[in-house]
BAKERO-21245 format. One record per atom (N, C-alpha, C): z, x, y. Coordinates in steps of 0.02 Angstrom, whole numbers, padded with zeros to 5 digits, always signed. Layout:
REM BAKERO-21245
ZXY...
***
This chain:
REM BAKERO-21245
+02916+08525+07834+02931+08569+07896+02968+08543+07964+03003+08543+07986+03025+08509+08038+03012+08559+08104+02982+08528+08170+02967+08547+08226+03031+08555+08255+03034+08595+08318+03082+08607+08358+03101+08546+08405+03063+08503+08406+03095+08437+08425+03126+08408+08381+03106+08392+08317+03139+08361+08263+03199+08393+08254+03212+08456+08260+03277+08481+08239+03320+08484+08291+03296+08461+08359+03338+08462+08428+03383+08384+08409+03324+08327+08391+03346+08271+08382+03426+08269+08325+03376+08305+08254+03433+08298+08215+03515+08324+08217+03499+08388+08262+03554+08426+08285+03609+08369+08333+03565+08327+08373+03608+08276+08423+03631+08223+08379+03601+08196+08323+03635+08147+08290+03694+08182+08247+03691+08252+08232+03759+08283+08177+03821+08285+08233+03791+08301+08296+03852+08308+08351+03891+08264+08378+03834+08214+08374+03881+08141+08391+03876+08082+08333+03890+08104+08275+03882+08058+08211+03954+08004+08235+04010+08016+08272+04059+07970+08295+04029+07903+08345+03981+07909+08380+03949+07868+08402+03909+07808+08358+03883+07823+08299+03850+07782+08248+03904+07762+08226+03962+07779+08213+04035+07734+08198+04062+07685+08234+04058+07705+08293+04083+07673+08342+04050+07607+08359+03975+07628+08355+03934+07555+08357+03935+07520+08303+03953+07536+08254+03936+07505+08178+04001+07450+08194+04072+07470+08201+04118+07465+08209+04122+07386+08245+04095+07428+08313+04083+07353+08368+04032+07292+08336+03979+07312+08292+03952+07262+08276+03991+07197+08207+04045+07246+08175+04057+07224+08114+04109+07165+08148+04140+07184+08208+04183+07141+08224+04175+07081+08250+04102+07060+08268+04066+06998+08261+04062+06963+08189+04095+06901+08171+04090+06873+08121+04051+06841+08111+03989+06848+08098+03934+06800+08093+03901+06790+08022+03949+06749+07998+03936+06739+07932+03870+06689+07924+03831+06693+07887+03792+06638+07863+03818+06571+07841+03810+06527+07892+03819+06457+07841+03785+06425+07803+03823+06382+07752+03782+06368+07688+03747+06309+07709+03768+06264+07738+03727+06205+07765+03746+06168+07811+03811+06183+07853+03830+06145+07912+03804+06190+07977+03809+06169+08031+03794+06203+08088+03849+06260+08119+03822+06305+08148+03869+06345+08183+03903+06332+08247+03966+06314+08254+03996+06293+08317+04026+06348+08348+04035+06423+08325+04076+06460+08342+04018+06498+08392+04048+06548+08423+03994+06589+08465+03980+06658+08455+04014+06667+08390+04007+06765+08356+03944+06774+08355+03879+06731+08341+03829+06751+08349+03794+06760+08392+03811+06704+08450+03799+06732+08521+03827+06785+08552+03896+06781+08544+03922+06864+08579+03888+06933+08534+03881+06936+08477+03846+06977+08446+03760+06980+08480+03743+06936+08495+03679+06953+08530+03670+06978+08603+03708+06948+08629+03734+06974+08695+03751+07054+08691+03782+07069+08658+03803+07145+08656+03742+07193+08643+03699+07170+08582+03643+07193+08585+03607+07209+08629+03587+07141+08667+03537+07141+08730+03565+07195+08781+03632+07194+08799+03660+07235+08841+03644+07313+08809+03647+07336+08753+03641+07396+08732+03574+07410+08720+03525+07385+08708+03449+07384+08711+03427+07401+08782+03449+07360+08834+03427+07392+08886+03447+07425+08923+03502+07477+08907+03516+07545+08934+03486+07578+08897+03450+07565+08842+03404+07608+08805+03323+07610+08840+03324+07548+08879+03250+07546+08918+03202+07489+08885+03221+07458+08839+03212+07411+08797+03184+07365+08860+03102+07345+08854+03112+07301+08906+03080+07230+08876+03045+07168+08899+03033+07116+08888+03070+07089+08822+03173+07079+08839+03202+07062+08812+03198+06994+08785+03181+06973+08741+03163+06901+08720+03211+06867+08678+03249+06814+08692+03308+06786+08651+03293+06733+08641+03301+06691+08585+03275+06621+08584+03334+06588+08509+03333+06533+08512+03358+06496+08453+03293+06469+08405+03295+06464+08334+03254+06447+08305+03250+06355+08296+03197+06332+08301+03199+06286+08269+03137+06251+08220+03184+06262+08170+03162+06260+08095+03106+06216+08082+03120+06151+08121+03058+06105+08108+03003+06119+08131+02991+06173+08179+02932+06179+08205+02906+06246+08168+02918+06280+08131+02893+06327+08081+02830+06310+08055+02784+06329+08037+02749+06320+07991+02780+06315+07910+02764+06260+07857+02789+06269+07811+02735+06292+07762+02713+06344+07753+02649+06377+07717+02702+06378+07643+02645+06377+07589+02686+06396+07526+02702+06462+07529+02764+06474+07501+02814+06510+07483+02845+06544+07551+02850+06504+07604+02876+06526+07663+02936+06512+07675+02962+06465+07619+03049+06455+07601+03072+06413+07687+03019+06374+07701+03031+06327+07768+03084+06262+07751+03154+06256+07781+03188+06212+07776+03204+06184+07845+03153+06116+07849+03153+06097+07927+03201+06062+07957+03258+06037+07905+03318+06023+07923+03363+06062+07961+03362+06139+07915+03427+06171+07935+03418+06185+08002+03502+06177+08030+03501+06186+08089+03545+06277+08117+03500+06295+08153+03502+06371+08182+03515+06373+08241+03542+06320+08274+03570+06315+08343+03637+06360+08349+03638+06413+08398+03703+06451+08410+03688+06527+08368+03623+06533+08353+03618+06592+08283+03553+06617+08316+03547+06646+08371+03478+06680+08413+03451+06730+08383+03379+06719+08390+03341+06786+08373+03345+06840+08445+03347+06891+08423+03327+06939+08494+03267+06986+08475+03218+06987+08507+03154+07039+08501+03152+07078+08570+03138+07142+08566+03129+07183+08630+03073+07225+08618+03047+07265+08669+03007+07304+08665+03025+07378+08696+03004+07440+08668+03009+07490+08716+02952+07521+08728+02915+07513+08780+02851+07555+08795+02845+07616+08780+02791+07633+08743+02759+07705+08737+02751+07746+08790+02736+07797+08793+02720+07825+08861+02651+07864+08829+02622+07841+08779+02549+07869+08753+02516+07823+08716+02472+07829+08675+02426+07792+08641+02450+07807+08570+02510+07789+08552+02527+07813+08483+02549+07744+08441+02553+07757+08385+02555+07696+08345+02624+07647+08337+02619+07581+08350+02685+07548+08365+02727+07544+08295+02777+07536+08310+02828+07534+08251+02885+07476+08261+02895+07446+08207+02927+07392+08232+03007+07389+08166+03060+07391+08207+03123+07404+08174+03155+07331+08168+03160+07295+08111+03191+07232+08108+03259+07240+08061+03321+07202+08075+03366+07198+08050+03409+07139+08057+03433+07107+07988+03465+07051+08004+03537+07064+08018+03568+07007+08053+03649+07026+08082+03690+06987+08059+03654+06912+08000+03703+06881+07971+03733+06917+07921+03792+06868+07887+03808+06922+07835+03840+06866+07789+03860+06862+07725+03870+06838+07662+03954+06819+07693+03974+06770+07666+04042+06760+07656+04089+06816+07619+04134+06823+07647+04195+06870+07617+04222+06858+07558+04218+06798+07535+04241+06766+07476+04324+06763+07478+04348+06788+07412+04417+06774+07431+04458+06837+07471+04498+06811+07494+04517+06884+07563+04563+06931+07509+04592+06891+07457+04652+06938+07430+04614+06985+07399+04555+06979+07372+04509+07021+07339+04504+07083+07375+04513+07099+07442+04503+07147+07490+04556+07189+07500+04542+07240+07510+04599+07294+07506+04598+07312+07602+04563+07306+07616+04532+07327+07692+04521+07255+07721+04530+07257+07797+04508+07205+07842+04443+07186+07841+04407+07135+07819+04334+07132+07823+04309+07128+07893+04323+07125+07943+04288+07134+07997+04318+07178+08044+04367+07236+08013+04392+07277+08066+04348+07337+08067+04304+07364+08009+04273+07423+08035+04305+07470+07999+04364+07470+07974+04413+07512+07963+04393+07584+07918+04392+07642+07948+04357+07695+07923+04423+07746+07880+04411+07742+07807+04455+07778+07756+04417+07819+07719+04427+07884+07722+04407+07923+07680+04311+07927+07679+04308+07935+07734+04246+07933+07751+04190+07879+07729+04236+07820+07739+04188+07761+07712+04205+07713+07776+04154+07677+07807+04173+07617+07855+04173+07552+07802+04226+07511+07807+04241+07450+07765+04215+07408+07812+04179+07338+07783+04170+07286+07815+04125+07249+07789+04131+07168+07802+04067+07134+07776+04013+07148+07824+03955+07167+07790+03901+07196+07833+03892+07255+07837+03946+07308+07805+03925+07371+07824+03878+07408+07813+03854+07387+07754+03789+07411+07722+03724+07354+07713+03748+07283+07711+03705+07229+07716+03700+07188+07780+03685+07210+07822+03649+07275+07843+03670+07301+07916+03714+07294+07945+03746+07309+08015+03742+07378+08018+03743+07417+07954+03742+07501+07973+03668+07508+07978+03631+07467+07939+03555+07487+07960+03537+07462+08034+03573+07423+08059+03546+07392+08130+03594+07472+08163+03656+07487+08160+03680+07532+08200+03631+07592+08199+03603+07607+08128+03555+07675+08124+03499+07683+08168+03472+07624+08171+03411+07613+08202+03412+07608+08284+03453+07582+08311+03483+07584+08368+03482+07658+08399+03545+07680+08355+03574+07757+08367+03494+07807+08373+03457+07785+08311+03399+07841+08299+03361+07834+08370+03335+07787+08397+03297+07786+08464+03349+07814+08519+03420+07812+08529+03447+07842+08559+03456+07899+08568+03461+07932+08501+03462+08023+08491+03388+08053+08523+03344+07998+08501+03273+08029+08515+03272+08045+08597+03292+07994+08633+03286+08005+08714+03339+08047+08724+03400+08050+08703+03451+08093+08716+03427+08166+08709+03378+08183+08658+03359+08258+08643+03304+08243+08705+03294+08226+08758+03240+08235+08810+03178+08217+08775+03165+08177+08720+03096+08160+08707+03085+08090+08724+03027+08058+08719+02988+07987+08720+02936+07974+08674+02944+07927+08664+02901+07903+08591+02830+07879+08621+02777+07898+08600+02709+07897+08620+02689+07829+08611+02703+07801+08563+02690+07726+08553+02750+07679+08537+02746+07601+08561+02790+07562+08579+02837+07561+08496+02895+07535+08525+02945+07525+08461+02973+07456+08471+02962+07417+08437+02975+07343+08445+03040+07341+08389+03088+07286+08411+03151+07288+08391+03157+07206+08395+03184+07185+08315+03200+07116+08302+03269+07119+08278+03312+07087+08310+03380+07078+08261+03395+07008+08252+03378+06981+08172+03376+06901+08169+03425+06885+08107+03437+06824+08131+03473+06783+08096+03468+06747+08028+03496+06737+07991+03486+06680+07916+03435+06721+07873+03446+06792+07846+03403+06819+07804+03453+06800+07745+03512+06796+07733+03548+06788+07690+03539+06707+07661+03509+06679+07698+03503+06602+07659+03410+06590+07662+03391+06602+07716+03305+06577+07709+03254+06626+07749+03277+06660+07790+03237+06726+07801+03189+06695+07859+03200+06633+07900+03181+06597+07956+03186+06642+08013+03226+06670+08022+03242+06697+08100+03169+06755+08101+03162+06781+08047+03106+06840+08049+03042+06799+08040+03036+06740+08018+02960+06705+08013+02967+06662+08069+03020+06669+08125+03006+06635+08194+02977+06698+08246+03002+06750+08231+02971+06808+08256+02901+06825+08258+02875+06802+08190+02818+06824+08165+02760+06775+08200+02785+06700+08217+02756+06660+08232+02746+06667+08295+02810+06679+08330+02805+06698+08409+02758+06747+08411+02709+06800+08389+02667+06844+08392+02691+06906+08399+02753+06918+08376+02762+07006+08387+02720+07052+08322+02699+07096+08344+02662+07126+08281+02656+07201+08299+02680+07229+08256+02650+07325+08263+02611+07331+08189+02588+07398+08212+02560+07451+08159+02608+07462+08083+02664+07442+08084+02692+07461+08044+02778+07439+08055+02811+07435+08002+02891+07400+08001+02935+07444+07954+03005+07461+07990+03046+07467+07922+03112+07430+07942+03127+07413+07882+03182+07366+07886+03244+07401+07857+03312+07438+07880+03341+07470+07850+03397+07429+07790+03388+07382+07753+03406+07347+07697+03447+07408+07652+03489+07407+07617+03519+07439+07564+03481+07453+07527+03455+07503+07504+03399+07543+07460+03413+07606+07416+03468+07630+07425+03512+07688+07401+03482+07748+07432+03462+07749+07474+03410+07786+07518+03348+07795+07486+03305+07750+07455+03247+07754+07437+03211+07714+07482+03134+07732+07457+03095+07673+07502+03074+07617+07456+03082+07570+07489+03069+07502+07453+03004+07496+07473+02975+07462+07410+02907+07454+07437+02875+07380+07392+02936+07344+07368+02914+07284+07338+02975+07248+07322+02968+07175+07330+03029+07130+07329+02995+07078+07281+03058+07050+07239+03024+06996+07199+03028+06930+07236+02991+06864+07207+02996+06813+07257+03056+06755+07221+03063+06710+07251+03114+06665+07225+03116+06600+07219+03120+06556+07169+03108+06488+07173+03185+06472+07136+03217+06417+07188+03279+06386+07166+03255+06310+07139+03306+06270+07119+03287+06199+07104+03333+06170+07056+03325+06100+07058+03366+06073+07004+03313+06039+06955+03351+06033+06896+03290+06007+06837+03360+05942+06818+03313+05875+06822+03360+05817+06808+03348+05784+06745+03406+05791+06700+03404+05756+06629+03419+05705+06622+03397+05647+06609+03420+05577+06610+03442+05550+06532+03497+05529+06532+03514+05492+06468+03517+05408+06473+03568+05393+06435+03584+05325+06434+03661+05304+06425+03698+05273+06457+03761+05271+06459+03786+05211+06426+03832+05222+06374+03877+05195+06326+03943+05207+06322+03968+05178+06277+04045+05191+06251+04053+05239+06212+04070+05293+06231+04091+05352+06189+04129+05334+06125+04166+05289+06121+04220+05274+06052+04188+05225+06010+04126+05212+06047+04094+05148+05981+04017+05195+05957+04011+05157+05894+03949+05183+05866+03895+05160+05897+03834+05196+05916+03782+05186+05932+03727+05181+05902+03678+05126+05902+03615+05125+05865+03572+05183+05902+03514+05188+05860+03465+05229+05895+03449+05223+05954+03409+05265+06000+03425+05247+06071+03350+05191+06066+03302+05189+06029+03250+05145+06032+03274+05075+06007+03321+05062+05975+03367+05004+05969+03412+04984+06031+03407+05018+06074+03461+05022+06125+03520+05059+06145+03530+05105+06089+03590+05145+06090+03599+05189+06136+03655+05228+06152+03647+05262+06211+03620+05339+06186+03624+05381+06229+03598+05446+06241+03623+05480+06277+03657+05544+06248+03695+05600+06294+03637+05647+06317+03649+05633+06398+03631+05668+06429+03634+05750+06420+03704+05761+06411+03703+05834+06398+03683+05871+06339+03677+05825+06296+03660+05855+06235+03569+05870+06242+03563+05819+06279+03473+05846+06301+03485+05888+06344+03500+05903+06399+03517+05963+06439+03524+06028+06408+03552+06025+06343+03553+06090+06303+03482+06101+06271+03449+06074+06258+03377+06084+06246+03343+06128+06295+03346+06088+06362+03328+06130+06433+03349+06213+06440+03424+06201+06405+03450+06282+06425+03419+06319+06391+03410+06305+06320+03375+06337+06259+03300+06382+06272+03278+06305+06311+03209+06331+06335+03212+06378+06386+03254+06382+06434+03259+06419+06489+03270+06488+06469+03328+06489+06408+03341+06549+06392+03289+06580+06357+03233+06546+06297+03190+06562+06290+03127+06603+06317+03118+06555+06383+03064+06583+06425+03093+06651+06445+03157+06667+06483+03172+06713+06496+03166+06764+06453+03174+06771+06385+03166+06815+06339+03098+06837+06338+03045+06770+06331+02981+06794+06332+02970+06836+06406+02976+06817+06450+02964+06864+06520+02976+06940+06514+03034+06943+06456+03063+07017+06481+02989+07070+06459+02955+07046+06426+02907+07087+06380+02828+07057+06397+02828+07005+06428+02749+06968+06431+02732+07013+06485+02648+07036+06472+02613+07096+06523+02608+07063+06597+02607+06987+06601+02602+06973+06672+02672+06968+06708+02738+06980+06668+02782+06976+06717+02811+07056+06736+02773+07100+06717+02789+07166+06727+02789+07206+06789+02828+07247+06815+02802+07276+06877+02837+07340+06866+02787+07398+06916+02824+07458+06907+02901+07474+06943+02907+07435+06993+02967+07447+07026+03029+07386+07016+03001+07330+07005+03058+07277+07009+03069+07247+06937+03120+07218+06931+03142+07176+06854+03084+07132+06830+03071+07111+06788+03011+07061+06763+03056+06996+06788+03007+06931+06765+03036+06872+06788+03089+06853+06758+03125+06813+06789+03185+06784+06768+03191+06725+06781+03241+06681+06737+03261+06597+06759+03320+06597+06719+03372+06591+06772+03445+06567+06759+03478+06514+06779+03500+06465+06721+03541+06408+06744+03597+06435+06784+03610+06393+06844+03684+06429+06875+03739+06366+06882+03726+06318+06907+03764+06273+06906+03748+06196+06887+03803+06177+06833+03778+06103+06798+03828+06060+06824+03811+05994+06829+03838+05932+06848+03833+05875+06795+03879+05844+06770+03848+05788+06720+03921+05758+06700+03891+05684+06693+03947+05652+06670+03996+05621+06719+04024+05552+06713+04058+05531+06748+04122+05503+06733+04129+05491+06673+04204+05462+06628+04194+05482+06557+04254+05509+06540+04285+05543+06496+04257+05508+06419+04250+05427+06423+04239+05401+06359+04174+05357+06389+04138+05395+06410+04059+05358+06422+04018+05422+06403+03963+05396+06368+03900+05428+06364+03885+05452+06434+03873+05524+06445+03839+05543+06518+03776+05521+06522+03744+05481+06571+03685+05469+06574+03640+05513+06616+03662+05561+06657+03633+05608+06697+03664+05668+06694+03612+05724+06688+03644+05790+06698+03592+05832+06744+03614+05871+06793+03578+05914+06835+03587+05984+06827+03534+06024+06838+03537+06086+06810+03517+06131+06876+03558+06164+06903+03513+06200+06954+03502+06289+06932+03437+06295+06950+03446+06355+06931+03406+06414+06971+03404+06481+06953+03356+06539+07002+03328+06556+06978+03260+06560+06985+03205+06599+06972+03173+06646+07006+03167+06705+06976+03137+06765+07016+03081+06777+06987+03040+06819+07031+02959+06830+06991+02945+06894+07023+02902+06932+07000+02864+06999+07012+02805+06968+07075+02792+06999+07135+02745+06998+07168+02677+06976+07127+02647+06949+07184+02575+06929+07161+02573+06876+07128+02635+06845+07106+02637+06788+07045+02592+06717+07087+02573+06669+07049+02520+06634+07089+02549+06568+07085+02567+06547+07030+02614+06456+07029+02662+06459+06980+02716+06492+07005+02784+06485+06968+02808+06406+06946+02794+06372+06984+02803+06289+06978+02780+06258+06912+02712+06288+06908+02674+06258+06851+02688+06283+06795+02729+06353+06785+02750+06392+06733+02831+06345+06707+02857+06351+06765+02916+06296+06743+02912+06227+06709+02864+06206+06744+02807+06129+06719+02815+06124+06655+02771+06171+06643+02748+06195+06576+02812+06212+06521+02863+06247+06535+02909+06261+06506+02954+06194+06474+02959+06148+06534+02995+06079+06536+02963+06045+06482+02893+06035+06485+02838+05998+06455+02860+06016+06380+02847+06087+06359+02855+06105+06294+02921+06087+06264+02975+06085+06302+03040+06071+06278+03039+05996+06262+03016+05936+06302+03014+05875+06290+02961+05846+06242+02929+05896+06217+02870+05893+06174+02900+05888+06103+02955+05918+06100+02999+05915+06040+03068+05879+06033+03050+05840+06069+03110+05780+06084+03090+05701+06075+03097+05668+06062+03083+05612+06047+03101+05560+06119+03162+05550+06135+03191+05542+06204+03153+05567+06263+03157+05644+06265+03134+05659+06322+03061+05680+06325+03020+05656+06269+02956+05656+06275+02929+05586+06319+02983+05529+06309+02973+05464+06351+03006+05472+06417+03066+05521+06422+03092+05519+06488+03110+05587+06485+03059+05615+06519+03047+05702+06528+03087+05728+06587+03112+05783+06570+03158+05798+06640+03123+05810+06690+03146+05791+06754+03120+05800+06826+03154+05858+06852+03088+05902+06886+03092+05949+06923+03100+05933+06999+03145+05965+07013+03145+05964+07110+03170+06040+07120+03122+06068+07166+03126+06124+07190+03160+06112+07271+03189+06180+07281+03222+06185+07351+03266+06114+07368+03251+06109+07432+03286+06051+07447+03243+05978+07448+03282+05924+07493+03238+05855+07495+03172+05850+07519+03143+05924+07514+03077+05908+07565+03020+05945+07524+03043+05944+07461+03005+05954+07400+02992+06048+07401+02926+06073+07385+02937+06125+07357+02941+06171+07414+03019+06199+07409+03033+06253+07453+03045+06310+07411+02980+06363+07407+03005+06430+07381+02997+06485+07421+03014+06565+07397+02981+06610+07445+02950+06652+07403+02888+06688+07428+02860+06731+07387+02869+06797+07385+02834+06838+07350+02871+06906+07331+02826+06942+07363+02828+07004+07401+02790+07058+07427+02792+07129+07395+02747+07160+07421+02728+07222+07407+02698+07274+07468+02699+07331+07455+02647+07371+07501+02638+07423+07461+02562+07461+07460+02536+07513+07416+02583+07582+07423+02601+07621+07404+02634+07681+07392+02591+07716+07428+02523+07720+07449+02481+07763+07483+02486+07726+07545+02515+07690+07577+02508+07673+07641+02553+07707+07683+02517+07713+07740+02533+07777+07793+02606+07783+07807+02655+07724+07812+02717+07711+07831+02764+07738+07768+02734+07710+07719+02777+07724+07643+02788+07820+07646+02735+07851+07654+02720+07914+07656+02746+07954+07708+02758+07921+07769+02809+07939+07804+02866+07935+07804+02906+07888+07780+02975+07881+07764+02986+07930+07706+02947+07932+07666+02955+07997+07612+02974+08052+07634+02916+08087+07669+02927+08132+07692+02996+08156+07746+03006+08099+07788+03074+08103+07816+03143+08114+07774+03123+08068+07727+03186+08081+07667+03194+08156+07650+03144+08184+07625+03133+08254+07606+03163+08300+07637+03141+08295+07724+03166+08325+07761+03236+08339+07799+03261+08271+07786+03342+08263+07775+03381+08282+07740+03347+08304+07672+03368+08329+07619+03392+08292+07560+03366+08223+07569+03373+08175+07493+03316+08181+07470+03306+08161+07408+03229+08170+07349+03213+08122+07365+03148+08107+07379+03114+08064+07403+03091+07998+07335+03106+07944+07360+03080+07915+07292+03061+07839+07308+03039+07800+07253+03022+07725+07294+03061+07676+07245+03074+07613+07282+03109+07570+07221+03099+07505+07249+03102+07467+07228+03111+07380+07225+03171+07360+07214+03159+07288+07250+03208+07239+07257+03206+07176+07199+03258+07171+07166+03264+07120+07112+03269+07047+07153+03284+07059+07211+03308+07003+07265+03229+07003+07300+03252+06983+07371+03182+06981+07412+03228+07000+07493+03182+07024+07534+03207+07038+07597+03158+07002+07655+03170+07011+07703+03137+06975+07765+03048+07009+07784+03065+07056+07729+02992+07088+07729+02931+07048+07702+02951+07009+07666+02904+06942+07642+02847+06920+07714+02889+06907+07757+02864+06874+07813+02827+06909+07855+02858+06972+07869+02803+07036+07900+02754+07048+07869+02756+07051+07790+02694+07083+07747+02646+07033+07745+02655+06975+07736+02612+06907+07729+02599+06875+07797+02636+06857+07831+02625+06809+07891+02617+06864+07942+02646+06913+07960+02617+06959+08018+02571+07016+07987+02569+07017+07933+02516+07069+07903+02531+07145+07925+02589+07170+07930+02620+07214+07945+02646+07243+07890+02626+07302+07857+02650+07345+07826+02719+07373+07818+02751+07352+07781+02825+07350+07786+02869+07383+07734+02917+07432+07757+02954+07452+07696+03032+07425+07703+03068+07442+07652+03144+07448+07673+03185+07513+07658+03226+07527+07704+03258+07598+07692+03324+07600+07728+03361+07603+07669+03441+07598+07690+03487+07629+07645+03555+07621+07658+03597+07657+07630+03606+07625+07545+03656+07646+07503+03665+07630+07449+03698+07552+07449+03681+07501+07399+03664+07451+07384+03755+07417+07347+03777+07452+07317+03829+07458+07263+03878+07408+07285+03908+07390+07334+03956+07350+07360+03922+07296+07402+03871+07288+07418+03835+07237+07463+03849+07164+07439+03876+07119+07460+03912+07055+07447+03981+07054+07407+04009+07114+07395+04067+07122+07356+04110+07146+07410+04194+07131+07387+04243+07130+07417+04244+07229+07432+04273+07228+07496+04279+07309+07511+04204+07336+07532+04160+07294+07550+04100+07332+07552+04092+07386+07606+04079+07427+07596+04069+07495+07643+04012+07546+07654+03994+07582+07696+03941+07635+07701+03978+07694+07711+03956+07739+07688+03998+07813+07702+03971+07825+07768+04004+07864+07799+03973+07907+07867+03926+07951+07868+03928+07983+07795+03854+08032+07791+03803+08007+07769+03819+07916+07735+03740+07888+07728+03720+07865+07804+03778+07848+07856+03744+07816+07913+03707+07868+07954+03731+07929+07942+03708+07980+07978+03633+08007+07947+03646+08004+07889+03565+08018+07851+03521+07980+07869+03544+07902+07852+03492+07865+07883+03474+07861+07948+03503+07869+07998+03491+07875+08074+03444+07952+08073+03447+07984+08038+03406+08047+08048+03330+08033+08016+03325+07988+07961+03272+07974+07919+03233+07932+07949+03267+07878+07986+03234+07837+08046+03215+07860+08092+03266+07898+08132+03244+07946+08209+03164+07990+08164+03160+08026+08111+03099+08075+08113+03049+08027+08080+03050+07972+08059+03009+07916+08032+02960+07897+08105+03013+07876+08163+03002+07840+08214+02958+07901+08242+02979+07965+08250+02943+08017+08294+02872+08025+08264+02877+08036+08203+02809+08051+08161+02763+07995+08161+02787+07936+08167+02731+07883+08176+02714+07858+08238+02749+07865+08263+02748+07839+08351+02705+07891+08403+02730+07960+08368+02724+08017+08412+02774+08026+08459+02778+08078+08496+02832+08104+08518+02804+08175+08592+02835+08152+08642+02822+08200+08687+02884+08220+08734+02884+08284+08775+02930+08287+08826+02941+08208+08852+03004+08190+08871+03021+08152+08917+02998+08163+09002+02960+08119+09035+02962+08127+09102+03019+08141+09154+03044+08180+09179+03118+08206+09223+03092+08151+09282
***
């Protein structure tokens, strides 16, 4: 049941939906593409944050804090995904606080402003950074993942104020970089001490409440062989003959396939909201000369696992040991596992919050009152919620628009969902923080 104050805010959002569109288009114009390994030398990230800073200052956010992350200073806890050599200069974090007018609960709104590369330009029928509006869809890289979410959360706060209301609890804002690569922007904010009673990240969730994400472990398996002339007969390897590293690598690939098939139904790999564990070989490098037995193959892999998994590295090591035990060469020259980068075991933990968490129930009720069937969901991938939940100990949910075109050419968010999301966030904030008439 909507209160009179809530109906007034929702009417304000409906009457001014164009403002949300305009704000999103401004955000999309900043080409804040996540770098792979190279440092950022342009000023798109800086200009984006300068624009956001000016915008939130007008809304009354104080204590605006802008800083660049020094990855080498972050605490490299297991599962935190810290890459100490990653250069995050010119990609600032912005945090701000809107003081509440009473003793209500505090709410953190977090959003990442980095976006994945556009891929092949010819695959796009719309300009990737223009925010073109066609048939009720706003096109652009990051429109749903997740600058649409950032626009919605900023406008939600603004429309509450425009309706003559003030939130009783504090609202904290975090606009962070590098979620698409490392999640170290949000980790830095956690280590800087930002805390709230609950948090919402408007990542694309098909307008469902996301309560669980899988963890991620990527790495490289190196399979050794022995070089030799490919056009000459070779004796057994124990007699000094060549060994084909590609042939041996096939055994590792089969072992990964068998493990994935087993994990599909293994009880410990199941979860009500996210897919079971998976391990997928994604890149292979091997061989150096067409007439030489390859002496080394490197297999890069992507491994995802359900929240609560204790030691995925040990499982992968056991997989490789089982493969090696069935081959005489590999038994004496076992495959070598390296996780993450050159600094050792870099991986990201999964995370979840319980269905009965108050912020979960608040968001579900808000969706129902916006006219959307309330439902829970889980991410097969992960979001910045892992650090808010584990490092900052903040109950955190994801809630945002449809995810179908995220990371694709012609990514878009519909005007209808942008408006619905703004409403759901506004209702959630009002009910979580409490609300009263603003002082004149």
